[in-house]
C-alpha positions in Angstrom: 85.6 -17.2 57.5 84.8 -14.2 55.1 84.8 -14.6 51.0 84.2 -11.7 48.7 82.2 -13.0 45.8 80.6 -11.4 42.7 77.3 -12.3 41.1 76.9 -11.0 37.7 79.2 -8.0 38.4 77.4 -7.2 41.8 79.9 -7.6 44.5 79.0 -9.2 47.8 80.5 -10.9 51.0 79.8 -14.6 52.4 80.8 -15.1 56.1 80.0 -17.5 58.9 78.1 -16.2 62.1 79.2 -17.2 65.5 76.3 -19.9 65.3 77.7 -21.5 62.4 75.4 -20.0 59.7 76.1 -18.6 56.6 75.0 -15.1 55.7 75.3 -13.4 52.2 75.2 -9.6 51.3 75.5 -7.6 48.0 77.1 -4.6 48.9 75.5 -2.2 46.6 71.9 -3.4 47.0 70.5 -2.5 50.6 68.6 -5.6 52.4 69.8 -7.8 49.9 71.0 -10.7 52.0 70.8 -14.5 52.3 71.0 -17.2 55.0 72.1 -20.9 54.8 73.5 -23.9 56.6 76.6 -24.2 54.3 78.5 -21.7 52.2 77.1 -23.1 48.8 73.5 -22.9 50.3 73.9 -19.0 51.3 75.5 -18.3 47.8 72.5 -20.0 45.8 69.9 -18.0 48.3 72.0 -14.8 47.5 71.7 -15.4 43.9 67.9 -15.6 44.0 67.7 -12.6 46.5 69.8 -10.6 43.9 67.3 -11.1 41.2 64.4 -10.8 43.6 65.7 -7.5 44.8 66.1 -5.9 41.1 62.6 -7.6 40.2 61.1 -5.5 43.2 63.0 -2.5 42.7 61.9 -2.4 39.1 58.3 -3.0 39.7 58.4 -0.4 42.3 60.0 2.1 39.8 62.9 2.5 42.3 66.3 3.1 41.0 68.8 -0.1 40.4 72.5 0.5 41.3 74.7 -0.5 38.5 76.9 -3.3 38.8 80.3 -3.0 40.3 81.6 -4.4 36.9 80.4 -5.3 33.3 80.0 -9.0 32.8 79.9 -10.2 29.3 78.4 -13.4 28.4 
């Protein structure tokens, strides 16, 4: 099982590993990933990981890649 997702404009993938664990990855942000026992848990953890990644990059003065799409709220 593999699903493409979008979190606030950043595209990612959530898939189930051989052992049944769900893994989430944001494509444009190296190292931005999550693990969960369920698809929902992996997605929620990936949401948190995305914001932690952006906050850490910002605090370090690193470049933050633009989202893949613009999300209007």
